[in-house]
N, C-alpha and C positions, 0 to 999 in steps of 0.2 A: 447309318446307310452310307455306302461308299459312293464317291462321285464318278460313277461309270456311265453316266448318261449325259448327252450333250444336245443342245438345240441351237438354232440360229437365234441370236439375241435380238433380232429384228422382228420376231414373231409377236403378234398380238393374240394372246390366248383368252382374252376376256370376251365372251360371246355377247352380242347385243341382243337384248330382250326385245321381242317384237310384240306390238299390241295385238289383241285378239282380232282375227280377221272377221269382217262383217259377213253376215249371211248374204249370199248372192241370190237376188230375185230378178226374174225376167218378166217384163210386161210386154205382151204381144197384142197390139190393137191398132187399127188403122185410124183411130180418132185421137189426135194429140191431146185433147182435153182429158181423156181417160188417164193418160200417163201422168199429166200434171196433177190431177186430183188424187190419184193413188199415192204418188210420192208425198204430196202435201199432207194427206190424212195419216200416213204412216211415219211422219217425221217424229223422231225421238223414240221410236219403238226399239226395244232391246229384249233379247232372250239369251240367257246364260252369259250375260255380260257382253253380248255381241250385237252390234247395230245392224243396219241394212245397207246394202249397196245395190242399186238398180241398173239393169241393162234394158234399154228400150229398143224394141223392134216394131216396125209399122206394117209388116206383112209377114205371112207365113214363110215365104221364101227367104226373107232376111233372117228370120229366126232359125230356120233350118240350117242356113249357112253358119250362123254363130254357134249353134249347138253341135254341129259336126266337128268343131275344133275342140281340143281339150279345154275343159271348163269345170267349175264346181258350183254350177247353178243348183240351188236347193229347191226352189219353188218357181213355177211358171203360172202366171195369170194369163189365160189364153182366150182371146175372142174367137167366136165361131165363124161369123160372117166377115170376111175381109176381101181379098181379091176374087174370091168365089164364095158361093153360099156355104160350102163345106170346107173352106180352107183350114179352119182351126181343127176340125175333126181329122182331116187328112194329116195335118202336122202331128197331132197326138199319136196317130198310128205310126207315122214315120219315126217319131222319137223312140218308141218302144221296139219296133220291128226292124227298122233300117239302121238307126243310130245305135240301137241296143242299149239305151240308157233306161234302166229299170228303177233307178233310185230317185231321180228327180220327181217331185210331187207336182201334179198337173191339176189346176183348177180351171174349168171352162167357165167363161162368162159370156153371156149373150144378151143382146137387147131385143132379139126376135125369137122368143122361146118356141114359137110355132114352127120355125124352120128345122129345129132339132129337138123333138120331144125328150124330156129328161129321162124317163124310164128306158127308152130305147138306147139313148146315148150311154147311160151308165152300164147297160148290159153289153153293148157292142164295142166299147172303147175302154182301154186301160187307163182311166182317169181316176182322180181321187175325190173330186167334188164337182158339182155343177150348180151354178148360181145365175139368176137373172140379175142384170146390172141394177135394176130398180130396187132389188132386195139388199144390195150391199151398202148398208149403213156403216158408219165408222166402227161401231161395236162388232158387227158381224165380220167386217174385214179383218179386224184385229184377231177375232176368233179363228178365222181361216189361216192367218199367218202363224199363230201359235200351233194349231193342229198340223199344218203342213210342215213347218220347220221341225217340230218335235218328231214327226214321223221320219223325215229325212235324216235327222240326227241319229235316231235309233237304228235305221237301216245302215248308216255309215259305220256305226259302232260294230254292228255285226260283220260288215264287210272288212273292216280293219282287223277284227279278231280273226276272221278267216285268212286274210293275207298274212297276219302275224304267225298263225299256225303253220302256213305253208313256208314262210321264211324260216321259222324255227327248224322245220324238218330239213329244208335245203341247206341251212347253215351248218347243222350238225353233220350232214352228209359230206359237205365240202371239207369240213375240218377233219373228219375221219379219213378222207381220201388223201390227206397231206402225206408226202413221202418222207419228210424229215422235219426237224424242229423249226427251221427257219421258214419253210413253206407252211408249216402248221401255224406259226405265229402270224404270218401274212394273211392266212385264211381266217384266223380269228378276227383280226381287225376288219377285214373286208365283210365278213358275215355279221359282225356286230352292227356295222353301218347298215347293212341290208336288213337286219332284223328290226332295227328301229325306224327304218325308212327316213333317216335323217342324214344330213351332210355333215357327219361328225368327223373329228380329227383325233388321232391318238397314237399310242405306242403300246407295244407288248414287250415287257421286260421280265427277266427271270434271274433269281439268285439260286444258282445250282448247287446242289449238295456235293461235297468233296469226293464222293465215291462214284459219281456218274461219269460217263464217257466224255461229257462236255463240261467237266469240272472247271469252275472259275474261282475256286478257293473262297467261296462265300461272297464273291463280288456280284453285283448286278450286271447282267449283260442284256443289251437291247437286242431283241430278236427281229423286230419289224417296226416300221413307222409309216404313217400315212403322209400324203404330199405336204401338208402344212408343216411337218416336222422334218423336212428334207435336209435341214442343217444338222441333223443327228449324225454323229460319227459312231457307227456301230462298233462295239467292243473296244473303244478307246477310252482312256481316262479323260475326264472332262472338267470344265470349270465354269461353264455358263448356264447352268440349269435355271430356268425362270423360277422365281420364288414360289408362285402358286403351284406349279407342277411338282417342284421339289417337296414342298410342304405336304401335298396330297400323298405322294409316294412314301414319304417318311412316316406319315400317320398310319397309312395302311399297313406298312411293314412293321411298325412298332406295335400297333394294336392287334396285328394278325387278323384283320377284319376289313371288309369293304367299307368305303366311305363315299359320300356323294353330297352335292347340293344341286341347285337348279342348273348350274353351268358345267358340271363335270361329274364323272363317275370313275372311281378308282377301285376296281374289283380285285380283291385279294384271294388267292387260293394256294393251298399247300398240298402237295402230292404225298402219297405213301412213301415215295422214295426220298422225301425230305426236301424237295425243291420248292421254293417259294416264287410265285409269279404275280405280276400285277398287270391288269389291262387298264390303261388310263385313256379316257375319252373326254373330249370337251365338245360341247354342243352349241349350235348356233341359236338355239332357243330352248327354254326350259323343257325338261322331260317330265312326264307324269309318273305316278306311283306304279301304274301297270308296266311302264317301260323299265322302271328300276327293278321290279320283281322279275321281269323277263331277263334282264341282265344278270341278276343273281342266279337264276336257274341255269342260264347259259354258261356262266362262269363255273358252276359246279360240274357241269358236263365237260367243260374244257379241262378241268383239273384231272378228271379220270382219263381223258384222251392223252393229255400231256404226260401223265405218268406212264402210260403204255408206250408212248413214243420214246421216252427216255430209256425204258427197259429195252425196247427194240433196237435203239441205236447202240446200247451197250452190247447186246447179244450179237448184232451184226459186226461190230468192231471185233469182238472176241472171235467170231467165226472167221473173219478175214485173217486175223493173226494166226489162228490155228491152221488154216489152209496154207498160209505162207510157210509156217514152221514145218508142216507135214510135207509140202511140196519140196521144200529145201532139203529135208532129210532124205527124200527119195533121190534127189539130184546128187547129193553128196555121196551116195552109194555108188553112183556112176562116174561122176567127174570131180568130186571134191569142191563143187561150186554151186551156188544157188542162183546165179544170174540168169541161167537158162529159163527158169520158171517165169521170171519177170518179163523177159523178151517174148516168150511164147504167148503170155497173156496179152501183151500189147498188140501183137499181130492178130490174135484171135478177135479181140475187141474191134480192131480196125476193119477186118473183113466182115464181121457181123454187122457193124453199123452201116457199111456201104452196101450190104446185101439186103437192107431193109429192116433190120432189127431196131427196136427203140433203145433208149439209153439204158433202161433197166436190163433188157435182154442182153445187150452188149456187155454190160458189167457182169452178168451171170456167166457169159462165155469167158470173159477174162479170168474170172476166179476159177471156174470149173476146169479149164484146160490145164491148170497147174497140177491137177490130179490125174491126168490122163494115163500116166505110167505107174499109178499106185499099185497095180498088180505085180510089178517087178519086185515088190517086197517078198513075194512067194518064190522068186527065182534065186537060186544060189549065187552068192556074190562072186564066186569063181567064174561063173558064166558072164556076169555083167562086166567084169573087169578083164576078161580074157584078151590077150594081145594076139589077135589073129582070127581067122574065120572059125565059126562053130562047126562041130561035127554034126551029122544028121540027127543023132539022138539028143545032142545038146540043143540044136535048133528046135526040136520038137518041144522041149521043156520051155524054151524062151517064148514060143508061140502061144503058150497057155496064159501069158500075163493079161491079155485083154479080158478073157472070161474071169480071171481071178480078180482083176480090178473092178469089173462090173458087179460081181457077186458081193464084194465088200461095200461098194458105194450104194447099191440099190437098196440096202437095208434102211437108208434114211429116206424120208418122204419130202425133205426140203427141196425147193425148186433147184437150188444150186447143185445139190448132190444128185438129183435126177439127171441134170444136164451132164454132170461129170461122169455119171455111170454110162451114159450113151457115148460120150467121147472116149472113155476107157475101152469100151467094147468095139468101137468102129474106127478108131484112128489108123488102123492098118488095113482097112478095106480100100479098094481101088475103084476108080470110076469105070474101068473096063471090066470089072467083075473078077479079076484074078487075085484079089487080096484075101486076107484071112481076118477072123476065123470063119465067116459064113459065106464068103464069096459074093457079097452084095454088090449090086451094079447101079451106077448112075443115081437117079433120084431115090432109089431104094435105100441109099445111105442117107442118114439124116443130115441136115445142114450143120449141126454141131459136129458130127463125125467128119464131114468134108472139110470144115474149117480146121479142126484139130489136126487132120492129116497134113495139110499145107504148112501150118505153123510148126509142127513137130519135125517134118523133114527139112524144111528150110533152116531151122535152127541147128538141127543135128549136123547138117553139112557145113554150116558156117562156124562150127565150134570143134575144138579138139576132143577126141574120144580115146578110149583105151587102145584102139587098133589102127588109128590113122590121125594125121594132122588135120587141122581145120582147112577148109577150102577158102580161097579168096571170096569175098562177098559176091562179086560179079559172076564167078563161076557157079557158086551155089544158087544164086537167084536165077541165072539162065537155065540151069538144069531143071529147077522146079517149073519154070515157064515152059520148057520143052516137053514136060510131062502132061501138058494140058490135053484133056480128052483121053489120056491113058491112065495115069495115076490120079489126076486131079480134075475137079469140076472146072470146065472151061470158063463158066461165068465168074467163078471166084478168082481164077487166074487173071482174067481181064481186070478185075478190081485190083489185084496185086500189082499188075503192071502199071495201072493208072496211079497207084499210090506208091510207086517205087521210091520216090524221094523220102517219103515218111518212113518207109520200111528201112531204107539205108541208114537213116538218122538213128534208128534204134541200135544199129551195130557200130555207130561211129565211136 
């Protein structure tokens, strides 16, 4: 394994194991002696290796206030008659209907059974047992605790399973929504934490195959790290890898398999593209077998997604390079230079972003506008390079290039080509409706077409062509601004004026 991972050497990666939390029991009774006797009788009780912790409330109002706050009360021993004859019954209903706690087990205890007949109470209130205080011997009280706590435990297992399923679905959705490898890796760490409902810390690292767009020549690259690993220097050679982390990563990569113990999980996966990745997580407390199985399942899904993202990144990079080559070839037919395509792309992205487009839409505009003149491939080179005005019949041929470009680009269904096809067709339309090929007016021209028109004209005026010299930037810029409401969209021209400094820097 190469030493391409780094952490702050001040980190403590050894989680502290926590003792099993006791079962939380609430006693609600206005007689202090009942509290004392209950706690005394149940001293030393354990179930599933967990003891008891008592919360004492001496009125229904006090209990309601405590239960309205976040808590993990498993069992409530509830007196009926306190500040009123039905205080306990009212509280039982409030717990279920107002506080919406359906999991806590409620056992009513009364010293005055005539005040609340058992059959009627069981029928009308969502409680789990009803006992007279005189019947509660030590043996019966222990039975109540076992029954109530087991029922609560099983309900919570079902609830945790339901939450885990929801987390799994949301986690995979978040990961699939990632736009690139780095945001994908960050999503993996975030969602693994969410999946386990633990305050885990970790990193996502990958050893990329040599033929991917993100090649690292077989070296491990760190793609993301959580807060505890903030000392990590992404993509730098390192020398301070803590022994435990380094050992876990080496073992996973050597064995090509996931490894774990109570304190960490090192999930290994390899994609069809040949990339190897490791998710390393350390935990504040031991995780159980169910959590480990969930991590394994999640890692397998991650591998499939990661493979797709690698392929997508490769394809997008190839697409960008192809567009640049094609746009450059078109430009060389006209001017012998490829710089115009770069400048037009920057102007289009600038206008798109400030017109309300998001980053991805602006990037599509930047790429697509470089193909706006692709239809000129169907125009004879003698017309493209003619020194002087075109004759009417020559101009008629030149004016066919928008339809020619649109017909060529519309054959693809990719978002970028769809935008490029619109730009090719509409970049000679005018805001006042006097443009070509269809004489579209104002908002009937797409935003992409209106942006392409401004970028194309500004750059054409500011650069030398076959029949005239370049205009000074100020003259070209002022001419475009002067066409606001005639040739160009006034709103976009306002953006251009506001961003003049940025535009001028493009031509510096």
